[in-house]
N, C-alpha and C positions, 0 to 999 in steps of 0.2 A: 549327335555323342552319346559318346555311353561316358566312360569313365577317363576324365581329361583332370590333367595336374595344374592348379590351382595359379596361377600367373602368365600362363602360357600364352592367355588370349587377352582379347586391346579390351582394357577395361573400355565404359561410355560410363554419360552420365545422365542418361537419361532413355527408355527403352525406343529401340531400333528394329524391333520385330518385321519392321515393315522392309526390310533389305535380308531378311529370308531370299532365302532364293530353295524352291521346292527342287527346282532341274541341276541347279547345280547340289544340294545333298545326296540328287538318288545318283547321279555319276561319281559323288567320293566315297556311297557309298556300295557302286557296279564294280569300284575296284579293292574292296573288301574281300580278307578270304574266309569263305561258311565256316569257321570252327569258332567256339565257343572264346577263344583269343582274342579271334578278330572282329566277335561283335563285344566283347565287353574292352576294345581299344587298346588290344597289350596287355590289356589283367585281368588273364583267365584264371591265376591264378586265385582269383578274389570269389571267385564263383561258390565255392559251396557257402562262404563266410554270408554275401549278400542271401543267399537263400535260405539259410536258415533263419537272421533277421527278417523273413521275410512269412517263415513258415510261422515265425513266433506272433506277430501281428499278425496273422489273415487267423491265426486259432482265437487271440484277443479276439476279434472279432466277432467270432462262432457263439463264443460263453457272452457275451452280451445281452442285455434288454432287446427281442426284437432284432434277432441277427438274419442276416444274409441268407440264403437257402443256401443250398449244396447242391443244385441239378446243371446248370448251365454257368457255365464262363467266358470270357473273352481276352484275349491275346490281344493287349496295344503295342507293333510294333516288335511282331511277335521277332524278327530274323531269325534262326534256324531252330527254333521252337525252345531254346533255352528254359525259362522259365516254363509253361506250359508243361515239358517233359519234369522238369525237374521239380515244380511248385504244386501250377492247376492240375494238372491230372490225379493225383495224389489226393487234390482234396474236393474234384466235383467228379460227376456222374461222365460232364460232353465240354468239351471245349472248342471252341472257333479261335484260331489262328487269324490276326488280318497283317500285314506285311506289304509296303509293296514292291521289295525286292524280286523277282520271280525265282531267281538261280539259290537265293536263300529260303521262302518255301518249297521250294526242291528238294532242299537238303533236309530239312525240317523233318520231311517222311518220312528220309533210313534214320537222322536221328534219332527220332522219337522210337520209331519202328512200329509194327503192325500194335494195334491200341484201338479197340472199341469204344476210346473213352475221346477218339480224337475226330470231332464233327467237322467242319466248314475249313476252307484254307481260301478268304480272298486276297485276293491281288491288287490289293490298294492302297498310294498314301491313305492318310487317314487326315487328311483335309477334306476327300476324297468322299471318302467312305460311309453311308449312308447305313446302318445299322437295322434290323426291325425292330420294331417298337413292342416294348417291353420286353423285354427273347433271357435278359443278362439279370444275373444273381448276383454276380462278382466283375466286376471291368478293370482288366487289371493293367498300367500302362506306367510302363519305367521306360523310363531312361529312354524316351522319345518323342515330350511337350518342347523338348531345345527347339525340335524340328518344327516347330509350330507358328505361326503368328498367332495375337491375340486373339486375332478374328476367326479363328480356325481353332481356338484353344484347347477342346473335349467338347463331347458326343455324349447325348445321355439316350439309352436304350437301355433303364435299366425295370425290373420288375417291385413292384412294390413290396418294399424292407430290404429294396439293391442294395451295393454299395460301389461308388468307385474307390479304385485306388491308386495311387499317384505316389511312384516310387522316382524321385529327383536328385541329381546333381542343386545345391546348392551358392550362388558365389555371395561375397562375406557381406559387400556394400550396394555395390552400381553394377546394374544390365553387362553381360561378356558378351559378344561375338567372339563365335570363331568363323576368320573368314576359309578357310580350308574347306572343315562340312556344312557352312553356310549353317551351321545355329547357336545358337541364344543361352543362356544362362543367368536365370533369375534369380534374385536376391531373398530369400526368407516371407520380404511384407509385401514385395510385386506377388512374388505367386497366391500368396489368400487373397490379396487382392483381388485376382484371376480367378481365384475360384466364386467369391465373392458379384463379379459382376458375371459371371456365368451360371450365376442361383443358385453354385452349391454350400452346403455350410459343412464345415469341416470342425465334425464332433471328436476327431482322435489325432492326434496327429505323435510319429517317435524318429529321435534318429537312429540312424541307422553303426551300428559298432563292431569297431575291432576290425577297420580297413588301414593301412596302409600311411605313414603321416604321406604329408603331401598333399593329394587330391584332396578334392572337392567336400566340404560335407554335405552328405545323404538322406534325405530325412521320407521316410513315408506319412502317406496325408492320405486318411480318409474320408470318404465325402459321402451326403448326398442331398439332392435337391429342398434346398431350403424350405420349401412349402410342407414337408413331412417332417419338416425337425423343428416347428416353431410353434407345437402345445406342451407346455408345463410337464416341464417332466423330463422330458430327455436326454438324452446325454447331453451335456457341456465337455466343451473342451479337457481334452486328456494329451499334456503333453511330457515324455518320460524318455529314453531310451531307451531301444533296445540293444540285449545282451546275444551276443551269436554262441554258440555252443556247439561243440562236435560233436 
């Protein structure tokens, strides 16, 4: 699931992520056009706003004490490479893409074009992807965790000082299941709880601004393994709104 209008899904009172079907999700995405508009669920016009908000968030991470490196990034659920082309390639020496849909990956090669900053194209669903140990400075996961059950919620292949960035839709109160694309939208508290369960500390978060009314709230979360951020003086959670500029 990428951009969806709040209220179109079925609201439930508890987390039923065991109802997620990876096969149904793959079937849904196989019928989606390999375009920016397709990747954004018909909201392709918000791509610039989204990228600008992500860029501001990423730049803030580079400026913090103990910033992530800028050598290697991983684009999770990369689709046709929209985030890789417009954000990650501009800020890292090498970018790998992981995407379960082989047609999207082939289109990514054309969409991005010849670029020596592009590394590997991994044709896996995230639930099956086993990345190399200590390879990535930043793992960028955007609008993809809604397709993962809690057991496959996130995978960690960070270098020391690396950061996982999660950018996701948030439901207002309850977990919402979309039976069409077999995805879930989680509320803020549950998402934070799942980060904690995965052994990840959220040390910075920001709300994406300037999106059209009627869409889900979108937030960015910067995460590191909890064992890295337990010493005195480490950054505490910063919560803010990222305002995109043209």
